[in-house]
VEXDREN-213819 format. One record per residue (C-alpha): x, y, z; residue in three letters; residue number from 1. Coordinates in steps of 0.25 Angstrom, whole numbers, plus 5000, padded with zeros to 4 digits. Example, Ala and Ser with C-alpha at 12.3 -4.5 7.8 and 13.67 -1.06 7.14 Angstrom:
   px   py   pz code pos
 5049 4982 5031  Ala   1
 5055 4996 5029  Ser   2
//
This chain:
   px   py   pz code pos
 5000 5000 5000  Met   1
 5006 5013 4996  Tyr   2
 5001 5026 5002  Arg   3
 5004 5040 4999  Ser   4
 5009 5047 5011  Leu   5
 5002 5060 5012  Asp   6
 5002 5066 5025  Phe   7
 4990 5075 5022  Arg   8
 4981 5063 5022  Thr   9
 4976 5054 5034  Ser  10
 4985 5042 5030  Leu  11
 4996 5039 5039  Pro  12
 5010 5041 5035  Asp  13
 5019 5028 5033  Leu  14
 5026 5029 5046  Ala  15
 5013 5030 5053  Thr  16
 5008 5018 5045  His  17
 5020 5010 5048  Leu  18
 5019 5013 5063  Arg  19
 5005 5008 5064  Ala  20
 5007 4996 5055  Glu  21
 5019 4991 5063  Thr  22
 5016 4995 5077  Ser  23
 5014 4981 5081  Gly  24
 5027 4976 5075  Ala  25
 5034 4989 5082  His  26
 5028 4985 5096  His  27
 5032 4971 5094  Ser  28
 5047 4975 5091  Leu  29
 5047 4984 5103  Glu  30
 5041 4974 5112  Thr  31
 5051 4963 5108  Ser  32
 5063 4972 5109  Leu  33
 5058 4977 5123  Asp  34
 5070 4988 5123  Leu  35
 5063 4997 5133  Leu  36
 5057 4986 5143  Arg  37
 5069 4977 5146  Arg  38
 5081 4982 5154  Pro  39
 5089 4991 5145  Ala  40
 5102 4984 5147  Asp  41
 5114 4985 5138  Arg  42
 5115 4971 5134  Gln  43
 5100 4970 5129  Gly  44
 5102 4983 5121  Phe  45
 5115 4978 5115  Leu  46
 5108 4966 5110  Glu  47
 5096 4974 5104  Val  48
 5106 4983 5097  Leu  49
 5114 4971 5092  Glu  50
 5101 4966 5086  Arg  51
 5097 4979 5080  Phe  52
 5111 4980 5074  His  53
 5109 4967 5067  Gly  54
 5096 4972 5061  Phe  55
 5101 4985 5057  His  56
 5114 4980 5051  Ala  57
 5106 4972 5040  Val  58
 5094 4981 5039  Trp  59
 5102 4994 5037  Glu  60
 5111 4987 5027  Gly  61
 5099 4983 5019  Ala  62
 5094 4997 5020  Ile  63
 5107 5003 5015  Arg  64
 5109 4994 5004  Thr  65
 5096 4990 4998  Arg  66
 5086 5001 5002  Ser  67
 5081 5013 4995  Thr  68
 5080 5020 5009  Tyr  69
 5095 5018 5012  Ala  70
 5098 5033 5011  Ala  71
 5087 5037 5020  Phe  72
 5091 5026 5030  His  73
 5106 5029 5031  Ala  74
 5105 5040 5041  Ser  75
 5096 5032 5050  Arg  76
 5104 5019 5050  Ala  77
 5104 5013 5064  Arg  78
 5116 5003 5063  Leu  79
 5127 5014 5066  Pro  80
 5119 5016 5079  His  81
 5118 5002 5082  Leu  82
 5133 5000 5080  Arg  83
 5136 5012 5089  Arg  84
 5127 5007 5100  Asp  85
 5133 4993 5099  Leu  86
 5147 4998 5100  Ala  87
 5143 5007 5112  Ala  88
 5138 4994 5119  Leu  89
 5151 4987 5116  Gly  90
 5149 4980 5103  Arg  91
 5161 4980 5094  Thr  92
 5161 4982 5079  Thr  93
 5165 4967 5077  Ala  94
 5154 4963 5087  Glu  95
 5143 4971 5079  Met  96
 5148 4964 5066  Arg  97
 5145 4951 5073  Met  98
 5130 4954 5077  Leu  99
 5119 4947 5070  Pro 100
 5112 4953 5058  His 101
 5097 4953 5056  Cys 102
 5098 4948 5041  Leu 103
 5083 4949 5040  Glu 104
 5084 4964 5041  Ala 105
 5088 4964 5027  Asp 106
 5075 4960 5022  Ala 107
 5068 4972 5028  Leu 108
 5074 4981 5017  Val 109
 5065 4975 5007  Asp 110
 5058 4985 4998  Gly 111
 5056 5000 5000  Ala 112
 5043 4999 5009  Ala 113
 5047 4988 5018  Arg 114
 5061 4994 5020  Thr 115
 5054 5007 5023  Leu 116
 5046 5000 5034  Gly 117
 5058 4994 5040  Ser 118
 5065 5008 5040  Ile 119
 5053 5013 5047  Tyr 120
 5055 5003 5059  Val 121
 5069 5007 5061  Leu 122
 5066 5022 5060  Glu 123
 5055 5021 5070  Gly 124
 5064 5013 5080  Ser 125
 5072 5026 5082  Thr 126
 5059 5032 5089  Leu 127
 5058 5020 5099  Gly 128
 5073 5020 5100  Gly 129
 5072 5034 5106  Gln 130
 5064 5028 5118  Val 131
 5074 5017 5119  Ile 132
 5086 5027 5120  Ala 133
 5079 5035 5131  Arg 134
 5076 5023 5139  Glu 135
 5091 5018 5138  Leu 136
 5096 5032 5141  Ala 137
 5099 5029 5156  Asp 138
 5105 5015 5154  Ser 139
 5118 5014 5160  Gly 140
 5124 5005 5149  Trp 141
 5120 5014 5137  Leu 142
 5132 5019 5129  Pro 143
 5135 5034 5127  Arg 144
 5125 5039 5117  Gly 145
 5115 5028 5120  Gly 146
 5110 5018 5110  Leu 147
 5109 5026 5097  Thr 148
 5102 5015 5089  Tyr 149
 5090 5018 5097  Phe 150
 5091 5033 5095  Asn 151
 5099 5035 5082  Pro 152
 5093 5049 5079  His 153
 5093 5054 5093  Gly 154
 5086 5068 5094  Arg 155
 5083 5067 5079  Arg 156
 5074 5054 5080  Thr 157
 5061 5062 5079  Gly 158
 5067 5069 5067  Glu 159
 5072 5057 5060  Met 160
 5059 5049 5062  Trp 161
 5051 5061 5056  Arg 162
 5061 5061 5044  Gly 163
 5059 5046 5043  Phe 164
 5044 5047 5043  Arg 165
 5044 5058 5032  Thr 166
 5053 5050 5024  Trp 167
 5045 5038 5026  Leu 168
 5032 5045 5021  Gly 169
 5039 5049 5008  Asp 170
 5041 5034 5004  Gln 171
 5032 5028 4994  Glu 172
 5031 5014 4999  Val 173
 5020 5003 5002  Asp 174
 5016 5005 5016  Trp 175
 5012 4990 5018  Asp 176
 5026 4986 5014  Glu 177
 5032 4997 5023  Thr 178
 5024 4991 5035  Val 179
 5029 4977 5031  Glu 180
 5043 4982 5032  Gly 181
 5042 4988 5045  Ala 182
 5035 4976 5051  Arg 183
 5046 4967 5046  Arg 184
 5056 4976 5052  Thr 185
 5049 4976 5066  Phe 186
 5048 4961 5065  Ala 187
 5062 4959 5061  Leu 188
 5067 4968 5072  Leu 189
 5059 4961 5082  Glu 190
 5064 4947 5078  Ser 191
 5079 4952 5077  Trp 192
 5081 4963 5088  Ala 193
 5071 4958 5099  Ala 194
 5078 4944 5100  Arg 195
//
């Protein structure tokens, strides 16, 4: 289903549609990760970051090499933040190279609409990441500067999200396929990162 994104009508924009259509999958992932309810210990977050590293190493590589959205995504890549955080928590470059990769993440970069849905999930995670960053702020084990993966844009998070929504609204894609891409991404993140 293609929709013309005219903000003068009562139709929702694509970001609003995606949020409504993926709310169950989003909730399921948050519940499975349980990042704010369990004790915020160093080892637990190290393991979660290692899992996210395995996802982003594959997913961002596929975006960079196969997606028409590579240029847009370049300034929003999270892999450098993961590498910084893992190093700050004591992982060496050699250890990071040995971390398992989520090979299934490559399949999320499959057609423009589904890829766009996948990007939506990761862009949206920066909003929830701010909450996680605030909750962790008083943790004695937190490295200087915090865990930047969860708050990659800092004070610019709102601005970056609004920019993403505007950009998303300019894309001519099939909304159903975009929802499918977002749901597949939530499901894979849940099965991979919430182990």
